[in-house]
C-alpha positions in Angstrom: 77.4 -10.9 -25.6 75.9 -11.9 -29.1 78.1 -10.2 -32.3 75.5 -8.8 -34.2 77.9 -7.1 -37.1 80.7 -9.0 -38.6 83.5 -7.6 -40.8 87.2 -7.8 -41.6 89.7 -6.7 -39.0 91.1 -3.3 -39.4 94.3 -2.2 -41.4 95.9 0.8 -39.9 99.4 2.1 -38.7 101.4 0.3 -36.2 100.5 0.3 -32.8 102.2 2.4 -30.5 102.2 1.5 -26.7 100.1 3.4 -24.5 101.0 6.6 -23.0 100.4 7.2 -19.6 97.4 9.3 -18.6 97.3 12.2 -16.1 94.0 11.4 -14.2 91.6 14.5 -14.1 91.8 15.2 -10.3 87.9 14.6 -8.5 87.0 16.2 -5.2 86.3 13.3 -2.8 83.2 13.4 -1.7 81.9 14.2 2.1 79.2 13.1 3.8 76.9 16.0 5.1 78.0 17.7 8.4 75.6 19.5 10.9 72.8 19.4 12.9 69.7 20.1 10.3 71.0 16.6 8.6 70.9 14.8 12.0 67.9 16.1 13.1 65.6 15.7 9.8 67.0 11.7 10.0 66.3 11.3 13.8 63.0 12.4 12.7 62.5 9.1 10.8 63.3 6.9 13.8 67.0 6.5 12.6 70.7 7.8 13.6 72.6 9.5 11.5 76.4 8.9 11.9 79.6 10.0 10.0 82.1 7.5 9.9 85.7 8.1 11.0 87.0 8.7 7.3 84.4 11.3 6.4 83.4 9.5 2.7 80.9 7.3 4.3 78.0 7.4 6.9 75.9 5.0 8.8 72.2 4.9 8.8 70.6 2.8 12.2 67.2 2.2 13.3 67.9 0.4 16.6 65.8 -2.8 17.8 65.9 -5.9 20.3 67.7 -7.9 18.0 69.9 -9.1 14.8 67.9 -9.2 11.7 68.1 -12.7 10.5 69.7 -13.3 6.9 66.6 -13.6 4.8 65.1 -10.4 6.5 68.0 -8.4 5.2 67.6 -9.3 1.9 64.0 -8.8 2.0 64.8 -5.4 3.3 67.0 -4.8 0.5 64.4 -5.0 -2.0 62.1 -3.4 0.1 64.4 0.3 0.5 64.7 -0.6 -3.3 61.4 -0.6 -3.6 60.4 2.5 -1.6 63.3 4.4 -3.7 61.2 3.9 -7.1 63.8 1.3 -8.3 66.7 3.2 -8.1 68.7 1.7 -5.2 71.2 -1.0 -4.8 72.5 -2.5 -1.8 74.2 -5.9 -0.6 74.0 -7.4 2.5 77.5 -7.4 4.2 78.8 -6.5 7.5 79.2 -2.9 8.5 82.0 -1.8 10.9 81.6 1.7 10.8 80.8 3.2 14.3 79.2 -0.1 15.3 80.7 -2.2 18.0 82.5 -5.4 15.8 81.2 -6.2 12.4 77.2 -6.1 12.6 75.2 -7.5 9.9 73.2 -4.9 7.5 73.3 -3.3 4.2 76.2 -1.4 2.4 75.5 0.5 -1.1 77.7 3.2 -2.7 76.2 6.5 -4.5 76.9 10.1 -5.4 75.8 12.5 -2.6 73.2 13.9 -5.3 71.3 10.4 -6.0 69.8 10.6 -2.5 69.9 12.7 0.8 70.6 11.1 4.4 66.9 12.0 4.9 65.7 10.3 2.1 67.2 7.2 2.5 66.6 6.8 6.1 62.9 7.4 5.5 63.2 4.5 3.0 65.1 2.4 5.4 62.8 2.8 8.4 59.7 2.3 6.0 60.9 -0.9 5.0 62.5 -2.3 8.4 58.9 -2.1 9.8 57.6 -4.7 7.2 60.8 -6.5 6.5 62.2 -6.9 9.4 59.9 -5.8 12.6 62.1 -5.5 16.0 65.2 -6.0 15.0 68.3 -3.3 14.6 68.7 -2.3 11.1 72.1 -0.7 10.1 72.7 1.1 6.2 76.3 2.2 5.6 76.5 4.6 3.0 80.1 5.1 0.3 80.1 8.3 -1.0 80.9 8.3 -4.7 82.7 11.2 -6.0 80.8 13.5 -8.6 81.4 12.2 -12.0 84.0 14.2 -14.1 86.4 13.9 -17.2 88.7 10.8 -17.3 92.1 12.9 -17.7 93.0 16.8 -17.5 92.2 18.8 -20.4 95.9 19.6 -21.1 96.8 16.3 -21.0 98.4 15.3 -24.7 97.8 11.6 -23.5 93.8 12.3 -23.2 92.8 11.3 -26.1 89.7 9.3 -27.2 88.9 5.8 -26.3 88.8 3.1 -28.7 86.0 0.5 -28.8 88.2 -2.4 -29.0 91.9 -1.8 -27.3 93.0 -0.4 -24.3 93.9 3.4 -25.7 93.8 5.4 -29.0 97.6 4.4 -29.4 97.2 0.7 -30.1 94.4 1.3 -33.6 97.4 3.4 -35.0 95.1 6.8 -34.2 95.9 10.2 -35.8 94.6 13.2 -33.9 95.2 15.1 -37.3 92.7 12.9 -39.2 89.1 14.3 -39.9 86.5 12.6 -37.7 83.2 11.4 -39.1 80.1 9.0 -37.3 80.7 5.3 -36.9 77.6 4.4 -38.4 76.2 1.1 -36.4 77.1 2.4 -32.9 74.3 5.3 -31.9 74.3 5.0 -28.1 75.6 8.3 -28.0 75.3 11.9 -26.8 75.8 15.0 -24.2 78.1 18.0 -24.4 81.8 17.9 -24.2 84.6 20.4 -24.6 87.4 17.5 -25.4 87.8 14.0 -25.5 88.3 13.3 -21.6 84.5 14.4 -21.0 83.4 11.3 -23.0 83.3 7.7 -21.3 82.5 4.5 -23.0 80.2 3.0 -20.7 76.3 0.6 -21.1 78.7 -2.5 -21.6 80.9 -0.5 -24.0 78.3 0.5 -26.0 77.4 3.9 -24.8 79.5 6.9 -25.3 78.7 10.0 -23.4 79.8 12.1 -20.7 80.9 10.8 -17.1 77.1 10.3 -15.7 77.0 7.3 -17.6 79.7 5.7 -15.5 77.7 2.3 -14.1 74.4 2.6 -16.1 73.3 -0.2 -17.8 73.2 -0.8 -21.4 73.1 -2.8 -24.1 75.9 -5.5 -25.0 76.0 -6.3 -28.5 79.1 -6.4 -30.1 80.3 -4.9 -33.1 83.4 -5.3 -35.4 84.4 -3.1 -37.9 86.9 -2.6 -40.8 88.6 0.3 -39.1 89.0 1.7 -35.9 86.1 3.8 -34.0 86.5 6.1 -31.3 84.3 7.6 -28.2 85.4 11.5 -28.2 84.5 14.7 -28.5 82.8 15.5 -31.7 81.4 19.2 -32.4 81.0 19.6 -28.9 78.9 15.9 -28.6 80.0 13.0 -27.0 80.2 10.5 -30.0 81.4 7.6 -31.6 83.3 8.3 -34.9 85.8 7.0 -37.4 88.9 8.5 -38.8 89.8 9.6 -42.6 
């Protein structure tokens, strides 16, 4: 990580211990249930099965042999290409409704990223070229929808410092006036309170929960005073305090 701006260390109030934060309760993700989904997947030449915990599902295409390791690498790349580079899967053993542990692919994504039918269509198309004749598995772990990092009525739900685990470590004063943080302009997204803003993109982005897991630039900034990611005028933004 390259440092693009260096200044003196900040001075401020004495740091306080980080308080416990009450997380925002997210609804667990559930695999789609119903004959319509199963039929749509079957029309692609694959099979759809919901795993025992209901939070993941298995797509499979029957074959006469196990895929070779290099074929699974090629399959992962081919599926990613089919889905316009918006898909990442690891080569892994899967054990969702399969006898023992079978070689295949595994991915984690939100339910609104791709439907089982979209994934099945991409999987079978890729398998025809990358692993013809092989039995193919794709295990999909569903992530909960993005949500705030802490509850709105939690007094400990404060802005996130650019450096440090919590605002208390920086001597943060919630009564102080907030103003833009200068160099850090990786920000945006609507919000109603600080918990609806998270830092992401290698630590330089400040935005809504939807940015979680997205890539970003990795410059390292240092400031004379603490900088925070929070809700400013109903927008997620990096800010300093007076």
